Structure formats: structure tokens, C-alpha cells
C-alpha positions as CSV (number, residue, x, y, z in Angstrom):
1,Q,-16.7,-13.9,38.6
2,V,-13.7,-10.5,40.2
3,Q,-14.9,-7.1,40.0
4,P,-12.8,-4.1,40.9
5,A,-14.5,-1.2,41.8
6,E,-11.7,2.5,41.8
7,S,-13.0,5.9,43.8
8,G,-12.2,8.9,44.7
9,G,-10.5,10.7,41.2
10,G,-11.9,14.7,40.8
11,V,-10.4,17.8,39.9
12,V,-7.5,18.7,41.7
13,Q,-5.1,21.5,42.0
14,A,-1.7,21.5,39.9
15,G,0.7,20.8,43.6
16,D,-1.9,19.0,45.4
17,S,-1.9,15.4,47.0
18,L,-5.2,13.1,45.7
19,T,-6.3,9.1,47.5
20,L,-7.3,6.5,45.5
21,S,-9.3,3.8,46.5
22,C,-10.0,0.2,44.7
23,S,-12.3,-2.3,45.8
24,V,-14.1,-6.0,44.7
25,S,-17.4,-5.1,44.2
26,G,-19.3,-7.8,45.9
27,G,-16.7,-9.6,47.7
28,T,-13.4,-9.5,49.3
29,F,-9.9,-9.1,48.6
30,V,-8.3,-12.9,49.1
31,G,-4.2,-13.7,50.2
32,D,-2.9,-14.6,47.0
33,D,-4.6,-11.4,44.8
34,M,-1.8,-9.1,43.7
35,V,-3.5,-5.5,43.5
36,A,-1.7,-3.7,40.8
37,W,-2.4,0.5,39.4
38,Y,-2.5,1.8,36.8
39,R,-3.0,4.6,34.4
40,Q,-3.7,6.1,31.2
41,A,-3.7,9.8,30.3
42,P,-6.0,10.9,26.4
43,G,-3.9,9.7,23.0
44,K,-1.3,8.0,25.4
45,E,-0.6,4.3,26.5
46,R,-1.3,2.6,29.3
47,E,0.8,2.7,31.8
48,V,1.5,0.6,35.0
49,I,1.8,2.6,38.9
50,G,3.3,0.0,40.9
51,T,1.9,-3.3,42.9
52,I,0.7,-4.6,46.6
53,T,0.7,-8.5,47.7
54,W,-3.2,-8.3,49.4
55,D,-1.5,-11.0,51.7
56,A,2.1,-9.0,52.5
57,G,1.5,-6.1,51.5
58,S,5.0,-6.5,49.3
59,R,4.6,-3.2,47.1
60,N,6.3,-2.4,43.6
61,Y,6.8,0.7,41.9
62,A,6.8,2.0,38.0
63,E,10.7,3.4,37.9
64,S,9.5,6.5,36.7
65,M,6.6,6.1,39.3
66,R,8.5,6.4,42.6
67,G,8.8,9.0,45.0
68,R,4.6,10.7,44.5
69,F,2.6,7.6,44.5
70,T,2.5,5.5,47.1
71,I,0.5,2.2,47.3
72,Y,-1.0,0.3,50.1
73,R,-3.4,-2.1,52.0
74,N,-6.3,-1.9,54.6
75,Y,-7.4,-5.3,55.6
76,R,-10.5,-3.6,57.8
77,E,-11.6,-1.9,54.9
78,N,-10.7,-4.7,52.7
79,R,-9.5,-2.2,50.5
80,A,-6.3,-0.8,47.6
81,W,-5.4,2.3,47.5
82,L,-3.5,5.0,45.4
83,H,-1.9,8.1,47.0
84,M,-1.1,10.6,44.8
85,N,1.2,13.9,46.4
86,G,1.8,17.0,43.6
87,L,0.1,16.0,41.2
88,R,0.7,18.2,37.9
89,P,-2.0,18.2,34.7
90,E,0.7,16.0,33.2
91,D,-0.5,13.0,36.1
92,A,-4.6,13.4,34.2
93,A,-6.0,10.0,33.3
94,I,-8.1,7.8,33.5
95,Y,-6.4,5.7,36.6
96,C,-7.7,2.3,36.9
97,C,-6.9,-1.2,38.9
98,N,-6.8,-4.7,38.5
99,V,-6.7,-7.6,40.8
100,Q,-4.8,-10.4,39.6
101,R,-5.9,-13.9,41.3
102,D,-5.8,-16.8,39.8
103,S,-3.8,-16.9,37.0
104,I,-6.6,-14.1,35.9
105,V,-6.8,-10.5,35.5
106,Y,-9.9,-7.8,36.4
107,W,-9.8,-4.8,35.1
108,G,-12.1,-2.1,37.0
109,Q,-13.6,0.8,34.6
110,G,-11.7,3.0,35.7
111,T,-11.8,6.5,37.7
112,Q,-11.2,9.7,36.1
113,V,-8.4,12.1,37.9
114,T,-8.4,15.8,36.3
115,V,-5.1,17.6,37.4
116,S,-5.8,22.3,36.9
117,S,-2.7,24.4,36.7
């Protein structure tokens, strides 16, 4: 069982930056894992931010997320990160990571990001 765990959410001011972390609770990422970041705001559909492959570090972003969001991973820390710049009130959402391993997708519980204007 793979249990992703997010951390790093909180309340920030508009214009601030914030970095969220995704780890595997009680375990590690492995070579073929793909990590995806999503967000869901109240009353809205869940939307994908982007993905990163664990081994190669190849990244893809949703078109609307390019520019202010950066996904990266760190082998030594065994974490994937989502760095967000220039946060806006409309970025407020629950941010989740998922891990795709052996064609199964495992979801974390998410971390809340609130952006005050």
C-alpha cells in the first residue's frame, strides 16, 4: 500500500510563495513512480497542476499552471515538491498529490492553502 502524504499548506498573503511537499508515508518513492499534483477549490472541479516522474524527473504541466508553479523531486529527501509563486486568492484550494505505481493511483489527503488578499 502506498500512502502519499502532503504537507506545507497554510495561510499566506497574496503575492507570497509557498512550497508543498509530497512523501510516501512509511515508505519511499521508487523508480517508475509518477507523482501528480492536483488542487480543488470549494465548488469547483479538481484540476491537475502537473506531474513528475520519480526516476527521470520529467515534468509536465497543465497549460494554465505554467509559469507560477514548479514541480521537482529530491532523492535524498525522498520527497516531491510543488513550489508556487505569486499566489492569488483564486489559488486557495486543497492541494493533493497522488502517486501512480504499477498502474494504480494512490491519493493523499491533501493540504489546505488559503490566500488572503
